[in-house]
C-alpha positions in Angstrom: 6.3 -2.7 5.1 4.5 -0.4 7.4 1.3 1.4 6.3 -1.1 4.0 7.0 -3.2 2.1 9.4 -3.4 2.3 13.5 -5.7 0.3 14.9 -6.3 0.9 18.5 -8.1 -2.5 19.2 -9.3 -5.6 17.8 -11.9 -3.9 17.1 -11.0 -0.8 15.7 -9.6 -1.7 12.6 -9.6 1.4 10.3 -7.1 4.1 7.8 -5.5 5.7 10.1 -5.1 9.4 8.9 -4.0 13.0 10.1 -7.0 14.6 12.7 -9.5 15.6 10.0 -10.1 19.3 9.3 -13.6 20.9 10.5 -16.0 22.0 8.0 -19.4 24.0 8.3 -21.0 22.9 5.3 -21.6 19.2 4.7 -19.9 17.5 1.8 -22.7 18.3 -0.5 -22.8 21.8 -0.2 -19.7 22.4 -0.7 -17.9 20.2 -3.7 -19.6 22.7 -6.2 -16.1 24.8 -4.6 -13.8 22.7 -3.1 -10.5 22.5 -5.4 -10.8 18.4 -6.3 -14.0 19.3 -8.1 -12.1 22.3 -10.2 -9.0 19.7 -10.7 -11.5 16.7 -12.1 -13.4 19.8 -14.2 -10.2 20.5 -15.6 -9.1 17.0 -16.4 -12.1 16.4 -18.3 -11.8 19.5 -20.1 -8.1 19.0 -21.1 -9.1 15.3 -22.1 -11.4 15.9 -25.4 -8.2 17.8 -27.2 -5.5 15.2 -26.1 -7.3 12.0 -26.9 -8.1 13.2 -30.2 -4.3 14.0 -30.8 -3.7 10.7 -29.3 -6.2 8.8 -31.4 -5.5 10.3 -34.5 -1.6 9.9 -33.4 -2.8 5.8 -33.2 -4.8 4.9 -35.5 -2.5 6.9 -38.2 0.6 5.4 -37.4 -1.1 1.9 -36.9 -3.0 1.9 -40.0 0.3 3.0 -41.7 2.6 0.0 -40.5 -0.4 -2.6 -40.9 -0.5 -1.8 -44.1 3.4 -1.7 -44.7 3.4 -5.2 -43.4 3.6 -6.8 -46.3 7.2 -4.9 -47.0 9.7 -4.4 -43.7 9.4 -0.9 -43.7 5.5 -1.5 -41.4 7.8 -3.1 -38.6 9.4 0.4 -37.9 6.4 2.2 -38.1 4.6 0.1 -36.0 7.1 -0.1 -33.7 7.5 3.6 -33.8 3.5 4.3 -33.4 3.5 2.3 -30.0 6.6 4.1 -28.9 5.3 7.2 -29.4 1.9 5.5 -27.2 4.2 4.4 -24.6 5.4 8.1 -24.2 2.0 9.7 -24.6 0.8 7.1 -21.7 3.5 8.9 -19.2 2.2 12.5 -20.3 -1.4 10.7 -19.3 -0.2 9.3 -15.9 1.6 12.3 -15.0 -2.0 14.3 -15.8 -3.5 11.9 -13.8 -1.1 12.2 -10.9 -1.1 16.1 -10.7 -5.2 16.5 -11.7 -6.8 13.3 -9.9 -4.4 12.5 -7.4 -3.9 9.1 -8.6 -0.7 7.6 -9.1 0.1 4.9 -11.0 3.6 3.3 -11.8 5.4 3.3 -15.1 5.1 -0.2 -16.6 8.5 -2.5 -17.2 10.5 -0.5 -19.8 11.2 -2.5 -22.8 14.6 -4.4 -22.7 15.8 -5.3 -26.5 18.8 -8.3 -26.4 22.2 -6.5 -25.6 23.8 -5.3 -28.9 20.6 -6.4 -30.7 20.5 -3.0 -32.3 17.5 -1.0 -33.8 15.8 -5.0 -34.9 16.3 -5.8 -31.1 14.2 -2.9 -30.1 11.5 -3.0 -32.4 10.8 -6.8 -32.0 11.2 -5.9 -27.8 8.3 -3.2 -28.9 6.4 -5.4 -31.0 6.5 -8.2 -28.3 5.7 -5.9 -25.1 2.3 -6.5 -23.9 1.6 -2.8 -21.9 3.0 -1.4 -25.4 -0.2 -2.9 -26.9 -2.7 -1.8 -23.8 -1.5 2.0 -24.7 -2.1 1.9 -28.3 -5.9 0.0 -26.7 -5.9 3.1 -24.3 -5.5 5.6 -27.1 -8.1 3.9 -29.1 -10.2 3.6 -26.5 -10.1 6.9 -24.8 -11.8 9.1 -27.5 -15.2 8.0 -27.7 -15.3 8.5 -23.4 -14.0 11.7 -23.4 -16.3 12.7 -26.0 -18.7 11.3 -23.7 -17.2 13.1 -20.5 -16.6 16.4 -22.2 -19.7 17.1 -22.9 -21.7 16.1 -20.0 -19.4 18.1 -17.7 -19.2 20.6 -19.8 -23.3 20.3 -20.1 -23.7 19.9 -16.5 -21.3 21.9 -15.6 -22.3 25.4 -17.5 -25.7 24.6 -17.3 -25.7 24.7 -13.4 -23.6 27.9 -12.8 -25.4 29.9 -15.4 -29.2 29.1 -14.2 -27.8 29.6 -10.4 -26.2 32.9 -11.5 -29.0 33.9 -13.9 -30.6 36.9 -11.5 -26.8 38.4 -12.0 -26.9 38.7 -15.6 -30.5 38.2 -16.2 -30.2 42.5 -17.4 -28.0 41.6 -20.6 -31.5 41.0 -22.3 -32.7 43.9 -24.3 -35.9 45.1 -23.6 -36.3 47.1 -26.5 -36.1 43.9 -28.3 -39.0 42.7 -26.8 -36.7 40.3 -24.7 -36.5 41.3 -20.7 -35.6 38.1 -19.6 -34.5 34.2 -20.9 -37.2 32.9 -23.6 -37.2 29.3 -23.0 -40.0 29.2 -26.2 -41.7 31.0 -27.9 -43.6 31.6 -31.3 -45.9 34.2 -32.6 -48.5 33.5 -30.0 -47.0 32.0 -27.5 -43.9 33.6 -25.5 -42.4 32.5 -21.9 -39.7 34.7 -20.3 -38.0 34.3 -17.2 -38.1 37.9 -15.7 -40.6 37.9 -12.7 -39.2 38.0 -9.3 -40.9 34.1 -8.7 -39.0 33.0 -12.0 -36.3 34.2 -11.3 -36.0 32.1 -7.8 -37.1 29.4 -9.3 -34.5 29.3 -11.8 -31.4 29.9 -9.5 -33.1 27.0 -7.2 -33.1 24.8 -10.0 -29.7 25.9 -11.1 -28.6 25.0 -7.4 -29.9 21.8 -7.1 -28.1 21.0 -10.9 -25.1 22.8 -9.5 -24.6 20.3 -5.8 -25.3 17.4 -8.7 -22.6 17.8 -10.8 -19.5 17.7 -9.0 -20.6 14.0 -8.0 -21.0 13.3 -12.0 -17.7 14.8 -12.7 -16.7 12.6 -9.8 -18.2 9.2 -11.3 -16.8 10.4 -14.5 -13.2 11.1 -13.3 -13.1 7.7 -11.6 -14.0 5.5 -15.0 -10.4 7.6 -16.4 -8.7 6.6 -13.5 -9.9 3.0 -14.0 -8.5 3.0 -17.5 -5.2 4.8 -16.7 -4.5 2.6 -14.4 -5.8 -0.9 -16.1 -4.2 0.7 -19.2 -1.3 3.1 -18.8 0.0 1.2 -15.7 2.1 -2.6 -14.9 -0.2 -5.8 -15.6 -0.9 -7.1 -12.2 1.1 -10.2 -13.2 4.0 -8.3 -13.8 3.9 -6.6 -10.3 3.2 -9.5 -8.5 6.3 -11.0 -9.8 8.5 -8.1 -9.0 7.0 -8.2 -5.8 7.2 -12.0 -5.6 11.2 -11.3 -6.5 11.5 -8.2 -3.7 10.0 -10.9 -1.1 12.3 -13.6 -2.0 15.3 -11.7 -1.4 14.1 -10.2 2.0 13.3 -13.9 3.0 17.1 -15.0 1.6 18.5 -12.1 3.5 16.3 -12.7 6.8 17.3 -16.8 6.8 21.1 -15.3 6.2 20.8 -13.2 8.9 19.2 -15.7 11.0 22.3 -18.5 10.4 25.0 -15.7 10.8 23.5 -15.5 14.1 22.6 -18.6 15.4 26.3 -19.4 14.2 27.5 -16.1 16.7 25.6 -17.4 19.5 26.5 -21.2 19.4 30.6 -19.7 18.7 30.4 -17.0 21.5 28.3 -18.9 23.8 27.7 -22.9 24.3 30.7 -23.7 21.9 33.0 -21.5 24.1 31.5 -22.7 27.5 32.1 -26.1 26.2 35.4 -25.7 25.4 36.2 -24.2 28.6 34.5 -27.3 30.4 37.0 -29.4 28.6 39.7 -27.5 29.2 38.7 -27.8 33.0 38.0 -31.3 33.1 41.2 -32.1 31.9 43.3 -30.2 34.5 40.9 -32.1 36.9 41.8 -35.5 35.4 45.3 -34.2 36.1 45.1 -33.3 39.8 42.9 -36.4 40.4 45.6 -38.4 42.2 47.5 -35.8 43.2 45.1 -33.5 44.7 41.6 -35.4 45.1 39.5 -32.5 46.6 40.8 -29.7 44.5 40.1 -32.4 41.7 36.3 -32.7 43.4 35.8 -28.7 43.1 36.9 -28.1 39.4 34.5 -31.4 38.2 31.9 -29.5 40.7 32.7 -26.1 38.6 32.2 -28.1 35.5 28.8 -29.2 36.2 27.4 -26.0 37.1 29.5 -24.6 33.3 27.4 -27.5 32.1 24.2 -26.3 33.0 24.7 -22.9 31.9 25.7 -25.0 28.3 22.6 -26.8 28.6 20.3 -23.6 29.4 21.9 -21.5 26.7 21.5 -24.3 24.2 17.9 -25.1 25.2 17.7 -20.8 25.2 18.9 -21.1 21.0 17.0 -24.0 20.2 13.5 -22.2 21.4 14.9 -19.0 19.0 15.2 -21.7 16.4 11.6 -23.2 16.6 10.1 -23.6 20.2 9.0 -27.3 21.2 6.0 -25.9 22.5 4.7 -24.3 19.6 4.8 -27.6 17.4 3.1 -29.1 20.2 0.5 -27.0 22.1 0.5 -23.7 19.3 0.3 -20.3 20.1 -1.8 -19.6 22.9 0.7 -21.5 25.0 4.0 -20.6 23.6 3.1 -16.9 23.6 2.3 -17.5 27.1 5.7 -19.1 27.8 7.0 -16.1 25.9 5.5 -13.7 28.1 6.1 -15.5 31.5 9.7 -14.4 31.1 9.1 -10.6 29.9 10.4 -8.2 32.4 6.9 -6.4 33.0 3.9 -8.9 33.5 2.3 -9.3 30.3 -1.9 -10.5 29.9 -2.3 -13.0 26.9 -5.3 -13.6 25.2 -5.8 -15.9 22.2 -9.1 -16.4 20.6 -8.4 -18.6 17.6 -10.1 -20.9 15.8 -8.0 -23.4 15.1 -4.4 -23.6 14.8 -2.9 -21.5 11.0 -0.3 -22.9 8.9 3.0 -23.8 10.7 5.0 -21.4 8.8 2.4 -18.4 9.2 2.5 -19.6 13.4 6.1 -19.5 13.4 6.7 -16.1 12.4 3.7 -15.2 14.7 5.6 -16.7 17.1 8.7 -14.8 16.4 6.8 -11.2 16.0 5.4 -11.0 19.1 8.8 -12.6 20.9 10.7 -9.4 19.0 8.0 -7.0 20.1 8.2 -8.1 24.1 12.4 -7.8 23.4 11.4 -4.1 22.3 8.9 -3.5 25.4 11.6 -5.2 28.0 14.3 -3.0 26.8 13.1 0.6 25.8 9.6 1.1 26.3 10.4 1.8 30.2 6.6 -0.1 30.7 4.9 -1.3 33.7 2.3 -3.6 31.7 1.7 -5.4 28.5 -0.9 -7.0 27.1 -1.0 -9.4 23.3 -4.4 -10.1 21.8 -4.5 -13.0 19.1 -7.6 -13.3 16.9 -8.5 -14.4 13.6 -10.7 -12.5 10.6 -11.7 -12.9 7.5 -8.8 -15.7 6.6 -5.8 -12.7 8.8 -4.0 -13.8 12.0 -4.5 -10.5 13.8 -1.7 -9.5 16.6 -1.5 -6.7 18.6 0.9 -5.9 21.6 0.4 -3.0 23.5 2.1 -1.4 26.5 2.1 1.5 28.5 5.6 3.1 28.0 7.4 6.5 26.8 6.3 5.6 23.1 7.9 7.1 20.6 8.5 3.8 18.6 8.5 3.7 14.4 9.3 2.1 11.8 12.1 3.9 10.3 15.1 2.2 8.3 17.8 1.3 10.5 15.3 0.2 13.7 14.4 -3.3 15.0 10.7 -2.7 13.9 11.8 -1.7 10.2 13.3 -5.0 9.9 10.2 -7.1 11.4 7.9 -4.9 9.3 10.0 -6.4 5.7 9.8 -10.2 7.3 6.2 -9.6 7.0 5.3 -7.6 4.2 7.9 -10.8 2.6 4.8 -13.2 3.3 2.0 -10.5 2.4 1.9 -9.2 6.5 1.8 -5.6 7.4 3.2 -4.5 10.4 1.4 -1.1 12.1 3.1 1.2 14.5 1.0 3.5 16.8 3.2 4.9 19.3 3.1 8.7 19.9 5.7 10.4 22.2 4.7 9.5 25.7 2.9 6.6 25.0 1.4 4.2 24.9 2.6 1.9 22.3 -0.1 -0.3 19.9 1.9 -2.6 17.4 -0.5 -4.7 15.1 0.7 -7.4 12.7 -1.8 -8.6 10.2 -0.7 -12.5 8.7 -2.2 -14.2 6.1 -3.7 -17.5 7.9 -2.8 -20.5 5.1 0.0 -18.5 3.9 
């Protein structure tokens, strides 16, 4: 599927985003007042009470359940505890989504056998790996929550307290012998922060701690995000299986669509011409003795139809898999495609060797379809094809100076092309502002 990348040239393969907002302060100075910092600090503040409740529930239910396993009662208690942990996990994913802007997908739901009743549900819950990972999260998150809470609150309150110390220094009563913050002291030695120099130094130190605190908070919440993604999300194996199932469906649908296209082209094109050719030759045979000249004209017309039918068959075979691609590779095959385009096309192929045959075929058809879009819709006067290899990936880029406005919205040809590339772990990137130019970049695995 299409992603949020929009490279402009082969040397510029960077994430695309909206135009950056202009800030007058560098990130280090504006971090303490950014909404992200306060959201993350709020997340850490909530983590401690939530982790205490979650830890207490998980340990209580699992301990009672395991202790009662000598009887049948332990099974439903343990299953109920795991189900409760999954419920808390859903809450934690929602909290991470709202405060950390980390969107973690829910793991696959527990699927008991149809008609199995409560016993089937309990067995499925106990055999589900995601349920036990939720229990592990409940146990591990308490010590981490205590550490993160303590460190974040200490740095945040100390930094802001020292930074604003001159504003609240007046609270110390002079009549009680304290006209400033006492750092240490005994009956003979006292240190009060009350002079202008000491107030300025205190604020400066508080400013330093305040500027460092957001980055410490971000490091702490990064660990939280990793724990949520690793323990409360779907496993990598399950995610990969789901992706492969989806890709298999796309491949099957694509193959079926290609077969229907080939059948339609044969039926409406070459087959219809050959049927007409047979009829013309039959009529010419009947007129051969009666009117040789008319028969000769009909044979001549049939000869022309044979040439057209052969050309259609060649085009159809080229659409299935061109011989030049098998024999000479992408450079020659793409040059042949470019020569048939309605606009001048410059081709540059820089590959150290040939990729896997399947990937080579997908790359050829991708460029072919993109050039067809240029011919039909772009209103361009020139186009370029650039193919190169980088980091075990095959990169394709087709650019034109047309009217732009191309997108990968559902139902367009580019959307179908993006699905085909996604089926082989590739991506399609479209950068086509209204008015042009258009740059479409495809990335494919080198070895499939």
